[in-house]
DODREN-862724 format. One record per residue: y, x, z of N, C-alpha, C in turn; residue in three letters. Coordinates in nm, 4 decimals, decimal comma, padded with zeros to 6 digits. Last residue first. Layout:
BEGIN
SITE         nv         nu         nw        cav        cau        caw         cv         cu         cw   residuo
SITE          Y          X          Z          Y          X          Z          Y          X          Z       ala
...
end
This chain:
BEGIN
SITE         nv         nu         nw        cav        cau        caw         cv         cu         cw   residuo
SITE   -00,3437    03,1731   -00,1354   -00,4712    03,2829   -00,0244   -00,4107    03,4078    00,0398       unk
SITE   -00,2221    02,9165   -00,2443   -00,2274    03,0335   -00,2252   -00,2891    03,1037   -00,1378       unk
SITE   -00,3660    02,6683   -00,4558   -00,3310    02,6831   -00,2914   -00,3501    02,8339   -00,3191       unk
SITE   -00,2762    02,5979   -00,7275   -00,3493    02,6641   -00,6987   -00,3171    02,6355   -00,5448       unk
SITE   -00,0950    02,2869   -00,8416   -00,1016    02,4277   -00,8713   -00,1947    02,5137   -00,7816       unk
SITE   -00,0540    02,0093   -00,7922   -00,0614    02,0570   -00,9294   -00,1046    02,2168   -00,9258       unk
SITE   -00,1917    01,8853   -00,4437   -00,1291    01,9815   -00,5111   -00,1752    01,9925   -00,6899       unk
SITE   -00,2827    01,5747   -00,2684   -00,2933    01,6474   -00,3576   -00,2110    01,8120   -00,3996       unk
SITE   -00,3562    01,4080   -00,0559   -00,2857    01,4856   -00,0368   -00,3564    01,5748   -00,1284       unk
SITE   -00,4528    01,0866    00,0818   -00,5130    01,1525   -00,0053   -00,3610    01,2657   -00,0496       unk
SITE   -00,5344    00,8450    00,3159   -00,3709    00,8943    00,2715   -00,4698    01,0348    00,1961       unk
SITE   -00,6298    00,5135    00,3423   -00,6520    00,6475    00,3275   -00,5311    00,7414    00,2480       unk
SITE   -00,6590    00,2408    00,5255   -00,6323    00,3001    00,4124   -00,6691    00,4867    00,4231       unk
SITE   -00,8109    00,0881    00,7416   -00,8768    00,1458    00,6079   -00,7964    00,2348    00,5099       unk
SITE   -00,6149    00,0472    00,9320   -00,6427   -00,0462    00,8581   -00,7594   -00,0126    00,7227       unk
SITE   -00,4520    00,3918    00,9243   -00,5058    00,2378    00,9864   -00,5313    00,1549    00,8853       unk
SITE   -00,6422    00,6351    00,7415   -00,5173    00,5954    00,8102   -00,5856    00,4291    00,8711       unk
SITE   -00,8130    00,9334    00,7165   -00,7835    00,7904    00,7039   -00,6644    00,7226    00,8061       unk
SITE   -00,7090    01,2235    00,4963   -00,6643    01,1409    00,6185   -00,6990    00,9547    00,6384       unk
SITE   -00,7329    01,5122    00,3023   -00,7420    01,3603    00,3354   -00,7581    01,3094    00,4454       unk
SITE   -00,5482    01,7439    00,1331   -00,6002    01,7133    00,2535   -00,6722    01,5660    00,2196       unk
SITE   -00,6169    01,8470   -00,1232   -00,5147    01,9355   -00,0166   -00,6119    01,9214    00,1022       unk
SITE   -00,7312    01,8584   -00,4509   -00,7061    01,7736   -00,3008   -00,7023    01,8959   -00,1898       unk
SITE   -00,5149    01,9362   -00,7523   -00,6427    01,9879   -00,6569   -00,6154    01,9251   -00,5122       unk
SITE   -00,5435    01,7426   -01,0740   -00,4585    01,7890   -00,9316   -00,5734    01,8687   -00,8542       unk
SITE   -00,4407    01,7963   -01,4018   -00,5048    01,7908   -01,3095   -00,4950    01,8328   -01,1646       unk
SITE   -00,3343    01,5359   -01,6558   -00,2839    01,6518   -01,5742   -00,3910    01,6939   -01,4292       unk
SITE   -00,4768    01,5094   -01,9842   -00,4422    01,4267   -01,8153   -00,3814    01,5940   -01,7800       unk
SITE   -00,2991    01,5893   -02,2978   -00,4267    01,6167   -02,1563   -00,3598    01,5769   -02,0321       unk
SITE   -00,1715    01,5586   -02,5688   -00,1299    01,5178   -02,4564   -00,2526    01,5472   -02,3456       unk
SITE   -00,2232    01,5022   -02,8480   -00,3065    01,5940   -02,8110   -00,2331    01,5826   -02,6612       unk
SITE   -00,1002    01,3094   -02,9858   -00,2459    01,2831   -02,9418   -00,2982    01,3699   -02,8778       unk
SITE    00,1656    01,1713   -02,8451    00,1604    01,2454   -02,9445    00,0096    01,2913   -02,8821       unk
SITE    00,2333    00,9785   -02,6823    00,3817    00,9816   -02,7828    00,3189    01,1160   -02,8523       unk
SITE    00,1849    00,7546   -02,4550    00,0914    00,8218   -02,5211    00,1504    00,8739   -02,6587       unk
SITE    00,3667    00,7185   -02,1764    00,4085    00,6812   -02,2920    00,2888    00,8194   -02,3856       unk
SITE    00,2423    00,7045   -01,8794    00,3648    00,7826   -01,9366    00,2665    00,7663   -02,0637       unk
SITE    00,2991    00,6273   -01,5274    00,2834    00,5308   -01,6794    00,3464    00,6117   -01,7965       unk
SITE    00,1123    00,6640   -01,2023    00,1616    00,6988   -01,3460    00,1205    00,6057   -01,4365       unk
SITE    00,0342    00,4097   -01,1106    00,1034    00,4758   -01,0308    00,1610    00,6029   -01,1200       unk
SITE    00,1864    00,1204   -01,3012    00,0163    00,1829   -01,2093    00,1235    00,3176   -01,1562       unk
SITE    00,2474   -00,2401   -01,3172    00,2901   -00,0519   -01,3364    00,1533   -00,0041   -01,2363       unk
SITE    00,0197   -00,4784   -01,4897    00,1536   -00,4235   -01,4217    00,1542   -00,2782   -01,3744       unk
SITE   -00,1292   -00,5367   -01,6840    00,0072   -00,5153   -01,7516    00,1001   -00,5002   -01,5901       unk
SITE   -00,3840   -00,7226   -01,4888   -00,3032   -00,6929   -01,6716   -00,1882   -00,6389   -01,6484       unk
SITE   -00,4616   -00,6480   -01,1636   -00,3934   -00,7367   -01,2781   -00,3402   -00,6371   -01,3562       unk
SITE   -00,5955   -00,5378   -01,0115   -00,6983   -00,6202   -01,1025   -00,5982   -00,7145   -01,2147       unk
SITE   -00,6133   -00,4653   -00,7036   -00,5404   -00,5650   -00,7857   -00,6089   -00,6193   -00,9146       unk
SITE   -00,8225   -00,3900   -00,4543   -00,8371   -00,3988   -00,5812   -00,7632   -00,5170   -00,6508       unk
SITE   -00,8000   -00,2074   -00,1591   -00,7691   -00,3613   -00,1622   -00,7831   -00,3296   -00,3648       unk
SITE   -00,6930   -00,0391    00,0869   -00,8415   -00,0918    00,0489   -00,8223   -00,2004   -00,0371       unk
SITE   -00,4452    00,1789   -00,0600   -00,4857    00,0845    00,0212   -00,6074    00,0226   -00,0210       unk
SITE   -00,3678    00,5576   -00,0171   -00,4783    00,4491   -00,0974   -00,4825    00,3295   -00,0194       unk
SITE   -00,1244    00,6853   -00,1052   -00,1737    00,6038    00,0315   -00,2317    00,5088   -00,0448       unk
SITE   -00,0568    01,0198   -00,1397   -00,1151    00,9241   -00,2048   -00,1841    00,7961   -00,1271       unk
SITE    00,1752    01,2818   -00,2857    00,0810    01,1779   -00,1440    00,0567    01,0422   -00,1477       unk
SITE    00,1023    01,5499   -00,4570    00,1237    01,3990   -00,4705    00,0709    01,3231   -00,3463       unk
SITE    00,3467    01,8131   -00,5695    00,2428    01,7796   -00,5182    00,2455    01,5961   -00,4784       unk
SITE    00,5182    01,8864   -00,7939    00,4072    01,9895   -00,7338    00,3269    01,9472   -00,6631       unk
SITE    00,5930    01,7928   -01,1007    00,5127    01,7080   -00,9966    00,4768    01,8648   -00,9215       unk
SITE    00,6377    01,8380   -01,3534    00,7645    01,8996   -01,2844    00,7035    01,8576   -01,1111       unk
SITE    00,6117    01,7951   -01,6266    00,5168    01,9285   -01,5686    00,6187    01,8966   -01,4343       unk
SITE    00,6742    01,5915   -01,7766    00,7545    01,6858   -01,8031    00,6973    01,8288   -01,6800       unk
SITE    00,4986    01,3949   -01,7059    00,4592    01,4572   -01,8178    00,5474    01,5367   -01,8624       unk
SITE    00,5814    01,3463   -01,4099    00,4462    01,3960   -01,4608    00,4324    01,4554   -01,5795       unk
SITE    00,8142    01,2350   -01,4906    00,8151    01,3689   -01,3603    00,6554    01,3883   -01,4319       unk
SITE    00,7161    01,0196   -01,6215    00,7858    01,1039   -01,6780    00,8082    01,2262   -01,5991       unk
SITE    00,5907    00,8470   -01,4036    00,5073    00,9004   -01,5286    00,5798    01,0256   -01,6300       unk
SITE    00,7757    00,7817   -01,2085    00,6621    00,8885   -01,1831    00,6118    00,9725   -01,2786       unk
SITE    00,8960    00,6067   -01,4051    00,9941    00,7178   -01,3628    00,8847    00,8592   -01,3073       unk
SITE    00,7215    00,4601   -01,4738    00,7585    00,4973   -01,5502    00,8420    00,6223   -01,4872       unk
SITE    00,6158    00,3272   -01,1961    00,5360    00,3952   -01,2769    00,5882    00,4831   -01,3769       unk
SITE    00,9463    00,4023   -01,0181    00,8395    00,3271   -01,0135    00,7335    00,4273   -01,0996       unk
SITE    00,8273    00,6580   -00,7426    00,8561    00,5425   -00,8390    00,9726    00,4716   -00,9033       unk
SITE    00,9716    00,8268   -00,5954    00,9075    00,7681   -00,5311    00,9100    00,6018   -00,6241       unk
SITE    00,9826    01,2080   -00,5197    00,9431    01,1336   -00,6336    00,9204    00,9946   -00,5644       unk
SITE    01,1444    01,3957   -00,3498    01,0432    01,2931   -00,3320    01,0883    01,2097   -00,4492       unk
SITE    01,2740    01,7240   -00,3142    01,2672    01,6302   -00,4318    01,1324    01,5172   -00,3913       unk
SITE    01,4316    01,9946   -00,1688    01,3032    01,9064   -00,2089    01,3149    01,7701   -00,2585       unk
SITE    01,6750    02,0665   -00,2003    01,5319    02,1619   -00,1954    01,4200    02,1091   -00,2071       unk
SITE    01,9867    02,0558   -00,2897    01,8757    01,9638   -00,2707    01,7688    02,0583   -00,2952       unk
SITE    02,2406    02,1274   -00,3424    02,1865    02,2045   -00,2392    02,0171    02,1558   -00,2142       unk
SITE    02,4371    02,0073   -00,5068    02,3959    01,9354   -00,4124    02,3434    01,9895   -00,3167       unk
SITE    02,4595    02,1556   -00,7647    02,6017    02,0610   -00,7062    02,5565    02,0470   -00,5788       unk
SITE    02,1988    02,3055   -00,7960    02,3173    02,3353   -00,8080    02,3861    02,2751   -00,7230       unk
SITE    01,9911    02,0779   -00,7842    01,9631    02,1678   -00,6650    02,1497    02,2745   -00,6533       unk
SITE    02,0478    01,9020   -00,8997    02,0395    01,8330   -00,8089    02,0860    02,0062   -00,7086       unk
SITE    02,0587    02,0594   -01,2042    02,1712    01,9812   -01,1284    02,2059    01,9630   -00,9585       unk
SITE    01,7741    02,0756   -01,2125    01,8475    02,1749   -01,2094    02,0067    02,1620   -01,1344       unk
SITE    01,7240    01,8095   -01,2710    01,6538    01,8827   -01,0950    01,7578    01,9951   -01,0664       unk
SITE    01,8347    01,7492   -01,4623    01,8383    01,6730   -01,3423    01,8520    01,7651   -01,2162       unk
SITE    01,6822    01,9067   -01,6568    01,8499    01,9173   -01,6688    01,9039    01,8666   -01,4972       unk
SITE    01,4246    01,8230   -01,6319    01,4567    01,9279   -01,6285    01,6197    01,9666   -01,6199       unk
SITE    01,4917    01,5040   -01,7439    01,4630    01,5445   -01,5423    01,4659    01,7466   -01,5836       unk
SITE    01,6721    01,4018   -01,9337    01,5919    01,5532   -01,9184    01,5816    01,6023   -01,8105       unk
SITE    01,7330    01,1077   -02,0953    01,7326    01,1870   -01,9555    01,6233    01,2973   -01,9349       unk
SITE    01,8946    01,0552   -02,3927    01,8263    01,0288   -02,3115    01,8033    01,1243   -02,1614       unk
SITE    02,1542    01,1323   -02,4780    02,0752    01,0196   -02,5398    01,9907    00,9412   -02,4302       unk
SITE    02,2396    01,3751   -02,3792    02,2999    01,3237   -02,4165    02,2763    01,1708   -02,4343       unk
SITE    02,1858    01,4062   -01,9815    02,1258    01,4041   -02,1210    02,2256    01,3790   -02,2433       unk
SITE    02,2503    01,3858   -01,7122    02,1250    01,4434   -01,7057    02,0632    01,4599   -01,8653       unk
SITE    02,5441    01,3971   -01,5160    02,5038    01,3567   -01,6730    02,3888    01,4467   -01,6937       unk
SITE    02,5771    01,2646   -01,2180    02,5118    01,3840   -01,2870    02,5107    01,3074   -01,4260       unk
SITE    02,7897    01,0960   -00,9469    02,6766    01,1059   -01,0996    02,6751    01,2252   -01,1949       unk
SITE    02,8522    00,9450   -00,6303    02,8253    01,0619   -00,6988    02,7545    01,0126   -00,8420       unk
SITE    03,1008    00,7193   -00,5569    02,9514    00,7359   -00,6050    02,9239    00,8286   -00,6547       unk
SITE    03,3188    00,6202   -00,4639    03,2611    00,6921   -00,4335    03,1368    00,7028   -00,4356       unk
SITE    03,3984    00,3812   -00,6417    03,3191    00,3149   -00,5022    03,2636    00,4853   -00,4358       unk
SITE    03,5490    00,5255   -00,8454    03,6477    00,4145   -00,7597    03,5232    00,3832   -00,6315       unk
SITE    03,3795    00,6056   -00,9580    03,4323    00,7187   -00,9002    03,5033    00,6139   -00,7831       unk
SITE    03,1827    00,4342   -01,0949    03,1190    00,5144   -00,9673    03,2187    00,5977   -00,9071       unk
SITE    03,4050    00,3465   -01,2659    03,3731    00,2154   -01,1505    03,3093    00,3042   -01,0502       unk
SITE    03,4156    00,5695   -01,4343    03,5247    00,5167   -01,3194    03,5170    00,4493   -01,2442       unk
SITE    03,2296    00,4921   -01,5780    03,2109    00,5851   -01,4753    03,3178    00,6170   -01,3887       unk
SITE    03,2011    00,2558   -01,6774    03,1373    00,2580   -01,5828    03,1492    00,3957   -01,4676       unk
SITE    03,4213    00,3001   -01,8639    03,4564    00,2444   -01,7579    03,3294    00,2215   -01,6196       unk
SITE    03,2870    00,5296   -02,0347    03,3957    00,5654   -01,9176    03,3959    00,4700   -01,7942       unk
SITE    02,9451    00,4403   -02,0166    03,0817    00,4180   -02,0273    03,2081    00,4932   -01,9738       unk
SITE    02,6440    00,6344   -02,1116    02,7286    00,5394   -02,0311    02,8738    00,5371   -02,0171       unk
SITE    02,5841    00,8240   -02,3138    02,6075    00,6938   -02,3155    02,6657    00,6200   -02,2633       unk
SITE    02,5207    01,0612   -02,1897    02,6652    01,0469   -02,2181    02,6461    00,9387   -02,2827       unk
SITE    02,3442    00,9160   -01,8599    02,3724    01,0151   -01,9830    02,4985    01,0090   -02,0337       unk
SITE    02,3092    00,9615   -01,5148    02,3481    00,8873   -01,6304    02,3121    00,9671   -01,7453       unk
SITE    02,2125    00,9177   -01,2138    02,2030    00,9948   -01,2783    02,2039    00,9281   -01,4398       unk
SITE    02,3723    00,8794   -00,9061    02,3551    00,7822   -01,0478    02,3361    00,8965   -01,1174       unk
SITE    02,3177    00,9243   -00,5421    02,3670    00,9828   -00,7049    02,2829    00,9040   -00,8078       unk
SITE    02,4602    00,8260   -00,2514    02,3893    00,7970   -00,3330    02,4087    00,8679   -00,4992       unk
SITE    02,3441    00,9627    00,0641    02,3997    00,9252   -00,0004    02,3922    00,9001   -00,1512       unk
SITE    02,1564    00,7482    00,2932    02,1715    00,8451    00,1907    02,2888    00,8277    00,1006       unk
SITE    02,0617    00,5562    00,4924    02,1592    00,6447    00,5390    02,1462    00,7796    00,4110       unk
SITE    02,0626    00,3417    00,2691    02,0415    00,3520    00,3793    02,1239    00,4290    00,4574       unk
SITE    02,2447    00,4149    00,0387    02,1198    00,3640    00,0307    02,0853    00,4165    00,1535       unk
SITE    02,5990    00,4308   -00,0466    02,4914    00,4892    00,0844    02,3702    00,3690    00,0485       unk
SITE    02,8292    00,3721   -00,0931    02,7819    00,5038   -00,1694    02,6380    00,5674   -00,1029       unk
SITE    02,8201    00,0094   -00,1456    02,8745    00,1157   -00,1101    02,8000    00,2089   -00,1553       unk
SITE    02,6950   -00,1424   -00,3564    02,8304   -00,2217   -00,2799    02,8872   -00,0883   -00,2119       unk
SITE    02,7139   -00,1049   -00,7495    02,6309   -00,0595   -00,6069    02,7678   -00,1042   -00,4802       unk
SITE    02,5034   -00,1595   -01,0124    02,6495   -00,1853   -00,9053    02,5889   -00,1921   -00,8267       unk
SITE    02,3661   -00,0211   -01,3018    02,3548   -00,0295   -01,1695    02,5132   -00,0717   -01,0974       unk
SITE    02,4190    00,0795   -01,5575    02,4112   -00,0777   -01,5706    02,3869   -00,0845   -01,3819       unk
SITE    02,3771    00,3259   -01,7775    02,5135    00,3144   -01,6719    02,4896    00,1567   -01,6232       unk
SITE    02,1753    00,4366   -01,8649    02,3061    00,3481   -01,9593    02,4093    00,2850   -01,8722       unk
SITE    02,0470    00,5577   -01,6863    02,0538    00,6125   -01,8395    02,2366    00,5410   -01,8845       unk
SITE    01,9496    00,5624   -01,4631    02,0578    00,4648   -01,5003    02,0874    00,5206   -01,6061       unk
SITE    01,7875    00,7301   -01,1462    01,8281    00,7292   -01,2615    01,8366    00,5897   -01,3209       unk
SITE    01,9315    00,7899   -00,8236    01,8584    00,6937   -00,9066    01,8916    00,6992   -01,0715       unk
SITE    01,8771    00,9204   -00,5488    01,9102    00,9280   -00,6759    01,8539    00,8742   -00,7386       unk
SITE    02,0117    00,9830   -00,2017    01,9526    00,8879   -00,2822    01,9640    00,8510   -00,4312       unk
SITE    02,0142    01,2624    00,0148    02,0605    01,1981   -00,0895    01,9216    01,1081   -00,1317       unk
SITE    02,1164    01,3807    00,3351    02,0148    01,3552    00,2728    02,0930    01,2640    00,1171       unk
SITE    02,3486    01,4820    00,4263    02,2602    01,5778    00,4009    02,1582    01,5392    00,3713       unk
SITE    02,7079    01,3880    00,3536    02,5474    01,3574    00,3845    02,4628    01,4858    00,3638       unk
SITE    02,9537    01,4116    00,2482    02,9231    01,4753    00,3864    02,7914    01,4444    00,4384       unk
SITE    03,1262    01,3493    00,0267    03,0013    01,2539    00,0933    02,9899    01,2619    00,2295       unk
SITE    03,3330    01,3081   -00,2258    03,3682    01,3639   -00,1101    03,2292    01,2318    00,0102       unk
SITE    03,0992    01,3486   -00,5283    03,1891    01,2807   -00,4390    03,1974    01,3327   -00,2892       unk
SITE    03,0969    01,4934   -00,7926    03,0305    01,5140   -00,6507    03,1631    01,4629   -00,5788       unk
SITE    03,0406    01,4493   -01,1555    03,1101    01,3921   -01,0345    03,0389    01,3815   -00,9471       unk
SITE    02,9830    01,5910   -01,4532    02,9528    01,5378   -01,3333    03,0610    01,5385   -01,2471       unk
SITE    03,1993    01,5339   -01,7976    03,1161    01,5858   -01,7146    03,0729    01,5312   -01,5693       unk
SITE    03,5536    01,4803   -01,8307    03,4174    01,4879   -01,8278    03,2930    01,5650   -01,7542       unk
SITE    03,7151    01,2581   -01,6233    03,7146    01,4199   -01,6583    03,5861    01,3871   -01,7447       unk
SITE    03,8418    00,9448   -01,8010    03,7205    01,0038   -01,6785    03,7324    01,1551   -01,6882       unk
SITE    03,9904    00,6492   -01,8915    03,9950    00,8077   -01,8996    03,9630    00,8788   -01,7807       unk
SITE    03,9409    00,3301   -02,0195    03,9198    00,4424   -01,9371    03,9095    00,5659   -01,9348       unk
SITE    04,1219    00,0460   -02,1445    04,0963    00,1866   -02,1402    04,0611    00,2953   -02,0477       unk
SITE    04,0399   -00,2945   -02,0599    04,1273   -00,1835   -02,0443    04,0465   -00,0638   -02,0951       unk
SITE    03,7944   -00,4909   -01,8482    03,8779   -00,4540   -01,9967    03,9757   -00,3505   -01,9528       unk
SITE    03,5301   -00,3885   -01,6823    03,6317   -00,4486   -01,6337    03,7007   -00,3911   -01,8258       unk
SITE    03,2003   -00,5858   -01,7200    03,2382   -00,4767   -01,7348    03,4443   -00,4931   -01,7094       unk
SITE    03,0552   -00,7573   -01,4345    03,1334   -00,7803   -01,5753    03,2093   -00,6201   -01,5569       unk
SITE    02,7279   -00,7055   -01,2960    02,8857   -00,6893   -01,3149    02,9575   -00,6866   -01,3959       unk
SITE    02,4784   -00,9261   -01,2006    02,5429   -00,8464   -01,2840    02,7293   -00,7960   -01,2642       unk
SITE    02,3573   -00,9079   -00,8607    02,4622   -00,9755   -00,9460    02,4997   -00,8888   -01,0503       unk
SITE    02,2834   -00,7436   -00,6771    02,1857   -00,7980   -00,7813    02,3052   -00,8776   -00,8531       unk
SITE    02,3987   -00,4164   -00,5543    02,4271   -00,5746   -00,5900    02,3383   -00,6482   -00,6880       unk
SITE    02,1277   -00,2211   -00,4502    02,2619   -00,2465   -00,5273    02,2806   -00,3988   -00,4986       unk
SITE    01,8674   -00,1602   -00,3661    01,9843   -00,1213   -00,2868    02,0964   -00,1327   -00,3602       unk
SITE    01,7116   -00,2352   -00,5402    01,7029   -00,2874   -00,4611    01,7860   -00,2345   -00,3479       unk
SITE    01,7464   -00,1071   -00,7966    01,7909   -00,2297   -00,7917    01,8137   -00,2607   -00,6306       unk
SITE    01,5591    00,1127   -00,7937    01,7055    00,1690   -00,7492    01,7452    00,0155   -00,7278       unk
SITE    01,3633    00,0014   -00,9667    01,3609    00,0317   -00,8154    01,4803    00,1226   -00,7319       unk
SITE    01,4914    00,0573   -01,1831    01,4580   -00,0992   -01,1597    01,4121   -00,0927   -00,9725       unk
SITE    01,5620    00,3009   -01,2620    01,6734    00,1893   -01,2097    01,6244    00,0786   -01,1707       unk
SITE    01,3433    00,5088   -01,0151    01,4183    00,4574   -01,1404    01,4792    00,3629   -01,1454       unk
SITE    01,3902    00,7245   -00,7711    01,3397    00,6382   -00,8185    01,4083    00,6160   -00,9533       unk
SITE    01,3944    01,0019   -00,5080    01,4609    00,9535   -00,6720    01,3512    00,8654   -00,6795       unk
SITE    01,5339    01,1536   -00,2259    01,4455    01,0902   -00,2847    01,5282    01,0278   -00,4322       unk
SITE    01,6067    01,4882   -00,0467    01,6826    01,3947   -00,1388    01,4981    01,2986   -00,1806       unk
SITE    01,4849    01,6440    00,1069    01,6318    01,5906    00,1061    01,7149    01,5085    00,0324       unk
SITE    01,1517    01,6039    00,2709    01,2319    01,6383    00,1349    01,4124    01,6191    00,2239       unk
SITE    00,9328    01,6890    00,4129    01,0578    01,7435    00,4190    01,1775    01,7608    00,3513       unk
SITE    00,7385    01,4227    00,5354    00,7844    01,5300    00,4130    00,9108    01,5734    00,4644       unk
SITE    00,7316    01,2621    00,7751    00,6328    01,3712    00,7476    00,6574    01,5232    00,6403       unk
SITE    00,8183    01,0422    00,6536    00,8942    01,1199    00,7969    00,8381    01,2389    00,8110       unk
SITE    00,6313    00,9126    00,4813    00,7737    00,9921    00,4701    00,8474    01,0645    00,5187       unk
SITE    00,4504    00,7882    00,6756    00,4427    00,9127    00,6154    00,5345    01,0100    00,5474       unk
SITE    00,6142    00,6085    00,7385    00,5710    00,6679    00,8347    00,5452    00,8341    00,7839       unk
SITE    00,6555    00,4658    00,5109    00,7755    00,5188    00,6025    00,7462    00,6242    00,6995       unk
SITE    00,3837    00,3621    00,4591    00,5103    00,4657    00,3748    00,6069    00,5093    00,4450       unk
SITE    00,3288    00,2111    00,6685    00,2139    00,3598    00,6162    00,2839    00,4206    00,5450       unk
SITE    00,5023    00,0150    00,6077    00,4906    00,0679    00,7980    00,4432    00,1816    00,7000       unk
SITE    00,4055   -00,0949    00,4275    00,5430   -00,0586    00,3854    00,5724    00,0590    00,5159       unk
SITE    00,2056   -00,2009    00,4616    00,1941   -00,0576    00,3904    00,2954   -00,0099    00,3622       unk
SITE    00,2016   -00,4455    00,6085    00,1676   -00,3046    00,7030    00,2259   -00,1606    00,6143       unk
SITE    00,1968   -00,6669    00,4650    00,3344   -00,6289    00,4513    00,3013   -00,5049    00,5638       unk
SITE   -00,0124   -00,7825    00,2248   -00,0202   -00,6382    00,3729    00,1275   -00,5757    00,3481       unk
SITE   -00,0453   -00,9196    00,0115   -00,0565   -00,9645    00,1164   -00,0756   -00,8639    00,2555       unk
SITE   -00,0537   -00,8763   -00,2612   -00,1428   -00,8296   -00,2029   -00,1708   -00,8639   -00,0296       unk
SITE    00,0773   -01,0049   -00,4131   -00,0060   -01,0670   -00,3804   -00,1269   -01,0297   -00,3306       unk
SITE    00,3575   -00,8380   -00,4494    00,3648   -00,9782   -00,3223    00,2002   -01,0373   -00,3037       unk
SITE    00,2184   -00,5281   -00,5264    00,2915   -00,6442   -00,5931    00,2861   -00,7458   -00,4202       unk
SITE    00,2374   -00,1907   -00,5522    00,2269   -00,3303   -00,4465    00,3211   -00,4107   -00,5299       unk
SITE    00,0772   -00,0184   -00,8582    00,1737   -00,0038   -00,7177    00,1909   -00,1547   -00,6738       unk
SITE   -00,3191    00,0214   -00,9273   -00,1810   -00,0071   -00,9191   -00,0716   -00,0027   -00,8118       unk
SITE   -00,5415    00,1614   -00,8829   -00,3790    00,2746   -00,8927   -00,2853    00,2123   -00,9399       unk
SITE   -00,7736    00,0511   -00,7643   -00,7536    00,0654   -00,9107   -00,5878    00,0757   -00,9891       unk
SITE   -00,6794    00,0640   -00,4941   -00,7799    00,1135   -00,5494   -00,7817    00,1302   -00,7115       unk
SITE   -00,2917    00,0217   -00,4550   -00,4065   -00,0298   -00,4594   -00,5356    00,0799   -00,5347       unk
SITE   -00,0629    00,2403   -00,3504   -00,1426    00,2128   -00,4546   -00,2469    00,1372   -00,4176       unk
SITE    00,2392    00,4471   -00,2623    00,1184    00,3494   -00,2220    00,0796    00,2725   -00,3808       unk
SITE    00,3574    00,7747   -00,3125    00,3328    00,6380   -00,3642    00,2128    00,5429   -00,2711       unk
SITE    00,5632    01,0592   -00,3567    00,4860    00,9642   -00,2295    00,4915    00,8320   -00,2913       unk
SITE    00,5414    01,3618   -00,4515    00,5444    01,2413   -00,5209    00,4983    01,1559   -00,4031       unk
SITE    00,7893    01,6450   -00,4941    00,6642    01,6038   -00,4159    00,6711    01,4692   -00,4920       unk
SITE    00,8868    01,9534   -00,5774    00,9429    01,7730   -00,5746    00,7939    01,7438   -00,5714       unk
SITE    01,1635    02,1769   -00,4477    01,0086    02,1439   -00,4603    01,0046    01,9935   -00,4970       unk
SITE    01,4668    02,2519   -00,7279    01,3339    02,1916   -00,6295    01,1908    02,1465   -00,5897       unk
SITE    01,5447    02,5463   -00,8795    01,4912    02,4252   -00,8863    01,4408    02,3703   -00,7024       unk
SITE    01,7589    02,8348   -00,7440    01,5771    02,7492   -00,7512    01,5714    02,6220   -00,7284       unk
SITE    02,0372    02,8846   -00,8808    01,9691    02,8677   -00,7898    01,8259    02,7900   -00,8255       unk
end
């Protein structure tokens, strides 16, 4: 099956930093949701820290005993048309239900996640896929999302390391950037794309501007493509 089209939707300050409480602009959440509705995605994907906003906040004590679960992926009986995908390599997230808003939750694990955690996800009817042995391979992940769940358009929505991982893997097709009219300036805070410089010859990723639009209160929507437009 064809891999999904992948877009990245983010709200940042003029200096490229991701939203913080110091911004004092509650309406930027409305802008995000308004633009998200215009993108024909059927799944969104975030990193573990961002996904925690849709989970139980208290740590989940591991249950004692021996747990046996079938190897490989688990597709729960969900009946959903849209999905919320969370990267959780070691299996740490705790879920109240198998939904994030109206989307069915898919947890992306590695083989390092324990049998106990996988059994826990099954008990909550939360789907999961194995995205690698020790580390998550995003190419494996997007192929499985298409094959197992029929996902055709995946929206990457943070955080900075998650966005950076997709950028580094060359998997982003489009960028929807909501630029807020403020400068953050806080050192060490997440930016739009945080990519580890693990080799000296890594090059920057060029984007092609497709459109721009002025939004409410001086915000700006910039839409980019990483591939030349077809004529």
